[in-house]
DODODREN-248697 format. One record per residue: z, x, y of N, C-alpha, C, O in turn. Coordinates in pm, 1 decimal, decimal comma, padded with zeros to 6 digits, m for minus. Example, Ala and Ser with C-alpha at 12.3 -4.5 7.8 and 13.67 -1.06 7.14 Angstrom:
// DODODREN-248697
       n.Z       n.X       n.Y      ca.Z      ca.X      ca.Y       c.Z       c.X       c.Y       o.Z       o.X       o.Y
   00780,0   01319,0  m00569,0   00780,0   01230,0  m00450,0   00780,0   01320,0  m00330,0   00846,5   01423,6  m00331,9
   00708,0   01285,0  m00225,0   00714,0   01367,0  m00106,0   00787,0   01290,0   00003,0   00803,9   01340,9   00113,8
This chain:
// DODODREN-248697
       n.Z       n.X       n.Y      ca.Z      ca.X      ca.Y       c.Z       c.X       c.Y       o.Z       o.X       o.Y
   15395,2   12510,2   11908,3   15403,8   12449,0   11791,5   15315,9   12394,9   11712,6   15233,5   12311,1   11749,3
   15325,3   12431,2   11619,1   15187,6   12347,8   11500,7   15277,2   12215,2   11441,2   15396,4   12185,2   11447,3
   15160,7   12154,0   11382,6   15186,9   12027,7   11310,5   15284,9   12048,8   11235,0   15390,8   11991,9   11261,4
   15276,9   12124,7   11135,9   15391,7   12141,0   11067,1   15538,0   12170,9   11081,3   15636,1   12143,0   11012,5
   15519,6   12239,8   11198,1   15650,3   12231,7   11252,7   15715,5   12117,7   11320,4   15837,1   12109,0   11337,5
   15608,4   12011,5   11366,2   15661,3   11897,2   11451,0   15669,1   11801,0   11317,7   15735,3   11703,2   11352,5
   15637,6   11789,5   11207,2   15663,2   11709,3   11113,7   15821,2   11754,2   11070,5   15914,3   11680,3   11038,7
   15817,3   11902,1   11081,0   15957,6   11923,5   11017,4   16083,4   11854,1   11107,0   16173,8   11784,8   11060,1
   16071,3   11877,8   11196,1   16159,8   11794,6   11294,6   16172,7   11665,8   11302,8   16282,5   11611,8   11316,3
   16050,4   11596,1   11294,9   16048,2   11460,3   11249,1   16102,4   11427,1   11136,6   16171,2   11324,9   11139,0
   16091,1   11488,7   11028,0   16163,9   11485,0   10900,9   16224,0   11553,2   10834,1   16172,8   11576,5   10724,5
   16357,7   11617,4   10864,5   16414,3   11718,5   10795,4   16423,6   11682,9   10668,8   16443,6   11790,9   10613,2
   16422,5   11622,7   10608,2   16469,8   11567,5   10478,1   16331,7   11594,7   10377,5   16338,8   11623,8   10258,1
   16242,1   11582,6   10433,4   16110,8   11523,6   10357,8   16088,7   11715,0   10308,7   16106,3   11812,0   10382,5
   16042,3   11713,9   10148,9   16021,9   11852,3   10102,4   15873,4   11838,2   10066,9   15838,8   11737,6   10005,0
   15801,5   11911,9   10094,1   15679,7   11901,5   10087,6   15599,3   11958,7   09920,3   15597,6   12072,8   09874,0
   15545,8   11842,6   09867,4   15480,1   11894,6   09724,1   15356,8   11965,5   09752,2   15277,4   11935,8   09841,5
   15343,7   12081,9   09652,0   15231,7   12161,2   09614,9   15158,6   12121,8   09540,7   15080,1   12213,3   09515,9
   15125,3   12002,3   09465,1   15041,7   11931,6   09397,7   14945,9   11901,0   09470,4   14954,6   11857,7   09585,3
   14831,8   11924,5   09399,0   14678,1   11835,4   09473,8   14661,3   11723,7   09466,5   14641,2   11678,3   09353,8
   14662,3   11646,3   09564,0   14635,3   11512,8   09550,2   14506,5   11462,7   09438,7   14401,8   11525,9   09424,2
   14535,8   11357,2   09378,6   14411,2   11289,8   09296,5   14328,5   11224,4   09349,5   14358,0   11135,8   09429,6
   14203,4   11254,7   09315,3   14088,4   11206,8   09406,9   14023,1   11114,3   09304,5   13980,0   11174,0   09205,9
   14006,2   10983,4   09305,5   13923,3   10880,1   09232,9   13795,1   10894,3   09248,4   13736,5   10858,6   09350,7
   13722,4   10963,6   09118,7   13554,3   10923,5   09070,0   13528,5   10827,8   09063,7   13527,1   10779,4   08950,5
   13503,8   10768,7   09142,4   13404,1   10607,2   09137,9   13283,8   10649,1   09116,1   13229,5   10658,8   09226,1
   13183,9   10691,3   08999,8   13066,5   10655,1   08972,6   13027,1   10531,8   08859,1   13048,7   10514,4   08739,1
   12973,9   10475,2   08941,2   12971,4   10324,0   08849,7   12828,8   10317,0   08801,6   12738,3   10318,9   08885,0
   12804,1   10309,6   08681,0   12640,9   10300,9   08637,8   12592,0   10170,2   08630,6   12640,1   10077,6   08565,3
   12489,9   10168,9   08704,6   12449,0   10027,1   08700,0   12337,3   09987,5   08579,5   12281,5   10079,6   08520,0
   12310,1   09861,7   08549,2   12224,7   09823,3   08416,9   12087,1   09822,5   08478,8   12055,5   09762,6   08581,6
   11999,7   09906,3   08393,0   11880,2   09925,8   08416,7   11792,1   09805,5   08357,1   11828,0   09795,3   08239,8
   11703,3   09719,6   08381,6   11660,4   09618,2   08334,2   11511,7   09656,3   08300,0   11460,7   09755,4   08352,5
   11430,0   09562,6   08195,8   11319,1   09568,1   08160,1   11242,6   09536,5   08289,6   11187,1   09616,1   08365,2
   11253,4   09381,1   08300,1   11170,1   09276,9   08440,8   11206,3   09325,0   08552,5   11322,0   09357,0   08579,7
   11113,5   09333,6   08623,6   11078,1   09374,0   08754,5   11230,4   09282,2   08864,7   11262,8   09164,1   08851,6
   11285,7   09370,0   08949,7   11364,4   09273,8   09065,1   11247,7   09224,8   09179,0   11163,5   09297,1   09232,3
   11263,2   09121,2   09193,5   11146,6   09024,5   09304,5   11238,0   09067,8   09440,0   11357,6   09039,3   09444,9
   11165,4   09143,7   09556,1   11241,7   09128,4   09686,0   11102,1   09053,3   09742,3   10981,4   09073,8   09729,2
   11187,7   08952,9   09813,5   11099,8   08854,1   09896,2   11125,8   08879,2   10050,3   11204,4   08959,5   10100,6
   11040,5   08790,8   10112,0   11058,1   08775,8   10264,2   11041,9   08609,7   10271,5   10972,2   08528,3   10210,8
   11146,2   08601,2   10381,1   11156,9   08425,0   10408,3   11202,5   08455,9   10552,8   11260,7   08561,7   10577,0
   11176,7   08365,0   10648,5   11242,7   08329,6   10753,0   11340,9   08177,6   10722,3   11310,1   08067,0   10677,9
   11451,6   08229,1   10763,8   11565,6   08126,8   10767,4   11630,5   08104,2   10888,3   11702,8   08191,1   10937,0
   11606,0   07959,0   10960,6   11627,7   07911,5   11085,8   11585,7   08025,0   11205,9   11644,3   08077,9   11300,4
   11465,0   08030,3   11153,0   11389,4   08139,8   11268,6   11442,0   08317,1   11282,2   11420,1   08398,2   11372,2
   11508,3   08329,7   11169,2   11565,4   08487,6   11146,2   11469,5   08524,2   11019,5   11437,0   08444,6   10931,4
   11432,6   08655,8   11028,2   11362,0   08703,5   10942,3   11474,2   08756,7   10792,4   11576,5   08816,9   10825,0
   11461,6   08743,8   10709,7   11536,1   08784,7   10596,0   11460,6   08828,1   10463,1   11358,8   08775,7   10417,9
   11545,1   08954,8   10400,0   11473,6   09019,8   10309,1   11579,0   08958,7   10185,2   11699,2   08982,5   10196,7
   11529,5   08880,5   10068,2   11615,0   08862,6   09916,3   11564,4   08906,7   09818,7   11444,5   08910,6   09791,2
   11676,3   08952,8   09743,3   11655,0   09044,3   09637,8   11707,2   08947,7   09520,2   11824,5   08910,5   09522,4
   11605,7   08900,2   09400,3   11683,5   08816,6   09325,7   11612,5   08932,7   09174,4   11537,2   09030,0   09176,0
   11676,1   08866,4   09072,7   11638,9   08880,0   08894,4   11704,6   08996,8   08855,9   11651,4   09056,6   08762,3
   11835,8   09059,6   08916,5   11916,4   09129,1   08805,1   11975,2   09075,9   08707,4   12051,7   08980,2   08719,2
   11943,3   09137,7   08588,1   11993,4   09063,9   08481,0   12124,2   09130,2   08400,5   12153,0   09112,6   08282,1
   12192,5   09208,6   08495,8   12331,6   09284,2   08465,6   12444,8   09173,3   08507,8   12435,9   09050,5   08509,9
   12559,2   09263,3   08542,3   12691,3   09152,6   08566,7   12673,5   09117,9   08729,7   12590,6   09180,6   08795,8
   12756,7   09014,2   08789,5   12740,6   08996,5   08922,4   12816,9   09134,0   08995,4   12758,1   09201,6   09079,8
   12964,0   09165,1   08946,6   13000,5   09246,3   08983,7   12899,3   09402,0   09029,3   12899,7   09455,9   09140,0
   12820,1   09446,0   08907,0   12721,7   09544,8   08938,0   12599,9   09482,5   09086,9   12563,8   09546,9   09185,4
   12575,4   09382,1   09059,4   12476,5   09340,5   09161,0   12540,5   09356,6   09291,8   12464,8   09400,6   09378,3
   12714,4   09321,2   09344,5   12775,3   09310,3   09484,3   12776,4   09463,0   09501,4   12743,7   09511,8   09609,6
   12821,2   09556,7   09374,4   12838,5   09706,6   09420,2   12690,9   09720,0   09491,3   12703,7   09745,1   09611,2
   12565,0   09710,5   09452,0   12454,3   09727,3   09481,4   12401,6   09666,4   09651,3   12336,3   09719,7   09741,0
   12462,3   09541,9   09638,3   12398,9   09475,4   09766,5   12523,5   09567,9   09851,0   12473,3   09597,0   09959,6
   12623,0   09607,7   09845,4   12698,7   09682,5   09949,7   12655,3   09803,6   09981,7   12657,9   09860,7   10090,7
   12599,5   09852,3   09838,9   12520,7   10042,5   09910,8   12406,6   09999,9   09974,4   12372,9   10091,6   10049,3
   12313,2   09888,1   09985,3   12239,3   09888,2   10039,5   12267,7   09815,1   10207,1   12230,2   09848,4   10319,5
   12320,5   09744,6   10174,2   12374,5   09695,1   10359,9   12418,6   09826,9   10411,7   12388,2   09859,0   10526,6
   12499,8   09919,1   10322,6   12556,8   10045,0   10392,7   12453,8   10155,2   10434,0   12476,2   10239,0   10521,3
   12353,7   10146,9   10371,2   12247,4   10254,4   10397,0   12211,4   10193,7   10502,6   12218,8   10245,4   10614,1
   12164,5   10066,8   10478,4   12055,5   10036,3   10596,0   12116,2   09983,7   10736,1   12041,1   09959,9   10830,7
   12225,1   09970,6   10742,5   12304,2   09921,6   10855,0   12278,3   09838,4   10885,5   12220,9   09829,6   10994,1
   12306,4   09721,1   10804,5   12248,6   09570,3   10851,8   12341,6   09504,1   10791,2   12429,6   09556,4   10722,9
   12328,1   09378,7   10813,1   12455,5   09250,2   10788,8   12364,7   09189,6   10651,8   12242,7   09204,9   10647,0
   12434,6   09126,0   10553,0   12400,6   09068,9   10456,9   12504,7   08984,9   10367,5   12610,8   08943,7   10414,5
   12463,3   08962,5   10229,5   12558,8   08851,8   10154,3   12513,0   08854,4   10021,3   12395,2   08876,5   09993,4
   12590,2   08835,5   09948,4   12562,9   08804,5   09811,5   12601,5   08645,6   09740,0   12699,2   08590,0   09689,9
   12482,7   08620,1   09765,9   12518,3   08439,3   09742,4   12418,7   08405,2   09617,9   12306,6   08454,9   09607,3
   12481,5   08303,9   09516,0   12395,5   08228,8   09414,9   12321,0   08355,0   09330,2   12200,2   08343,0   09309,5
   12392,8   08479,8   09279,2   12328,6   08592,4   09230,2   12179,1   08634,1   09303,3   12078,3   08652,3   09235,0
   12180,0   08642,5   09407,5   12074,7   08677,9   09505,1   12139,3   08792,4   09597,6   12261,8   08789,4   09609,1
   12082,3   08872,8   09651,1   12127,0   08952,5   09773,2   12042,0   08953,7   09896,1   11945,8   09030,6   09897,6
   12068,8   08869,4   10009,8   12053,5   08830,6   10166,1   12053,1   08921,8   10249,2   12157,4   08919,1   10314,5
   11984,1   09003,9   10279,5   11970,6   09097,6   10375,6   11916,4   09022,5   10498,0   11830,1   08934,8   10499,7
   12001,5   09088,1   10623,7   11914,9   09024,0   10761,2   11830,5   09134,2   10784,3   11855,5   09250,6   10752,8
   11702,1   09081,2   10855,8   11574,4   09158,2   10880,3   11484,1   09149,8   10741,1   11504,8   09097,5   10631,6
   11382,1   09221,0   10793,4   11261,2   09231,9   10681,7   11253,2   09407,7   10678,8   11190,2   09491,2   10743,6
   11354,5   09413,0   10565,2   11367,3   09599,6   10499,4   11314,1   09579,6   10392,8   11380,2   09634,5   10304,7
   11201,9   09513,7   10342,4   11172,3   09513,4   10200,9   11119,5   09631,2   10140,7   11165,4   09667,7   10032,4
   10993,4   09720,2   10219,3   10980,5   09850,9   10212,6   11073,7   09948,9   10160,5   11061,3   10013,8   10056,6
   11194,5   09953,1   10267,5   11301,6   10062,0   10254,2   11387,9   09970,2   10137,8   11458,9   10055,8   10084,9
   11408,6   09879,0   10091,5   11495,0   09843,0   09969,2   11388,6   09850,5   09827,7   11430,9   09868,5   09713,5
   11305,1   09840,1   09848,7   11206,9   09851,9   09745,1   11168,9   10018,8   09687,7   11128,6   10053,2   09576,6
   11196,1   10094,2   09797,3   11223,9   10231,3   09778,9   11331,4   10262,9   09728,1   11326,5   10321,6   09620,0
   11445,9   10238,1   09781,5   11597,3   10268,3   09721,7   11611,2   10241,5   09594,0   11668,7   10319,1   09517,7
   11538,1   10080,9   09541,1   11598,8   10041,6   09427,5   11483,5   10121,6   09346,8   11526,0   10137,8   09232,4
   11396,4   10159,7   09356,2   11292,1   10240,1   09283,2   11328,3   10382,9   09243,3   11291,7   10440,1   09140,6
   11413,3   10436,1   09349,7   11499,0   10580,0   09304,2   11590,3   10566,3   09225,1   11640,9   10664,0   09169,9
   11637,7   10419,6   09199,2   11764,7   10435,0   09147,1   11728,5   10394,8   08987,9   11808,7   10380,2   08895,7
   11574,1   10380,9   08984,8   11521,4   10366,4   08838,7   11468,5   10199,8   08803,9   11409,3   10163,6   08702,2
   11507,7   10118,6   08915,4   11453,1   09991,6   08888,7   11332,5   09956,6   08911,6   11264,7   10021,2   08991,4
   11281,6   09844,9   08844,3   11107,9   09818,0   08885,9   11137,8   09705,2   09001,0   11248,6   09651,8   09005,8
   11048,6   09676,4   09080,3   11050,8   09612,3   09156,3   10886,8   09527,8   09213,6   10777,9   09584,2   09224,6
   10913,0   09405,0   09237,3   10770,5   09332,2   09290,2   10810,6   09262,1   09421,5   10915,4   09202,1   09445,3
   10719,2   09280,1   09490,1   10689,7   09248,8   09652,4   10617,5   09099,4   09637,6   10501,2   09074,3   09606,2
   10730,5   09005,4   09672,2   10665,5   08853,9   09709,1   10665,4   08843,4   09877,3   10735,9   08904,1   09958,0
   10570,1   08753,5   09897,6   10554,5   08692,0   10008,8   10492,7   08785,7   10118,3   10546,3   08896,5   10116,2
   10395,5   08772,3   10212,8   10359,9   08843,6   10304,0   10320,3   08985,2   10282,7   10284,8   09054,3   10378,2
């Protein structure tokens, strides 16, 4: 007994639709700026952190960028006070990602 037959037994009144489901295409264009974004290294409470500052676009775009960085690096972090704070020293990887997106970056600290 396949899945369709099982579903038919569970829901005898259901009529399956033949229409394809609409897939949301969310491509968001980020604001490319003239000034470089600052990527700096700090120690906070004895832990290494990478801080990205200097984005001139909207905060919503910066939050989307923060989420993308955290997902690709599989690390924790937050968006706070106009800066992205990433746990660990990932300056080189983050700067490479930002440069691939078309941003100018500047390395600060150490």
